[in-house]
N, C-alpha and C positions, 0 to 999 in steps of 0.2 A: 625501419621498419616499422609499422605501429603494432600495437599488441595482438590485432585481428586480422592483419596480414598473414599468409602463407606462401608456400612455393608451389608452382603450379604443377611439380611432380605428384605431390600431396594429392592432388585432384584425381591426375590418372593413376595412379598406385597406391589408392587408400590401405588395401589389401598386398603385402609384399608375399609373392608365391614361399611356402616352406613345406616341409613333410611332415606333419605334426602326427595327433593321437587319432585314434578312430575308436568310435563306440559303437556296439552293436547292439541290435534290436531283432526281435522275433515279432513279426506280421503275423497276426492269426484272424480267420474271419469272424466278422462282427463281436472281436475286443480289440478295444484300443491298447495297445502297448507303448510307455511314452519314457522318454529318459526318467533315471530315477533320481530320488530327493537326495540321497546319500551322497550323490557326485553333485549335487549344486547346478547351476545353470551352466549351460556350454558357454565355453568361452568366445567371444567375439572372434569374427573371421569368417572366410567364403569357406565354404562347406563342399565336398563332392558327396551325394546320397546316391547309393547304389542298391538295387533290390536283386538279389540274387536266385535264379530260379523259378520265375514267375510263369506258371501255362498259360497257353493262349487265352483263356477267356478270365483271368485273373487281373484285378487293377488293386494295387495296394495306392492307397492314399496316404500321404504325408502329411501331417497336422503341424503347423507351428504356431506357437503364443508364447506369453513371455510367463517365465519361472516364478513360481509362487509354491514354496513348500509346503506339503501335504494338499495341493488342488489340482486336480486332474485337467487336463485342457478339455474347452468347452467349444462346443457341442459334444456330448460322450458320443464316440462310437458311430458318427455317420459315414457309408460310405458313398459320397457324391461329391459333385463340386459343391463350391461353397469358400466362405472368406478363409484365407491363411492355410488353404489346403492345394494339394496337385496331386496327379495320379503319374503313378509309375507301372508299366504296360510288359506285354512281352518285348514289344519295341522299342518302347521307350525305358529303358533300364536304369538311367542316371540323369541326374541333373546336379547343376550349381546353383547354390543360393549362399545368400549373406545371412550369418547370424549376427543379429544386433543386441546389444546387453538391454533388457527390459520390455522387447518387441516378439522376440522371436529364438529367445535362448531357453526354451524346452519342446522337444520334438516328439510327435507320436505318430505311429505309424496301425492301421488296419486294411486289413484283406474284405475284398467283397465277398471271396468264397474259396472254398479249397485249402488245398493243404499250407499250412505254414511256411513261410520264407524267411531268408535273414535280408534286414536291411542295414549298412553299414552305413556311418555320419562320418567321413575322415576329413579331418581338419587339414585344409592344402594351402594356406597362408594366415600368417599373423597380422596383426595392424601397423599399419607403417607408422613410424614418427617421425612427427615433426624434427628438423634439424632444427 
């Protein structure tokens, strides 16, 4: 096998299921809250992102971007569709996504309106190791 060859199951299961760590954020109206610098970038893996207690008219926008110490995700605070963001609502309360090193290892949340809600980022896998 050449150095560039790899096993087929690695393509199928790049991330292997595991119960890992959960990070909590509080989404507030008009204020982008993001993972903190002291914790560093989120480890790569597959994540379940869940919003708890969203009202019928609330939209929680989840932003992803590269981790840079001391730098906020940009653009700051938009509450609408755009690059590297997705909505959670009272009917779409969770999504699964991959966190990639240097691309989406910082996450921020912001509400369009209303009372603050909790958002949980639960790592549900680890990177599969090539044999």
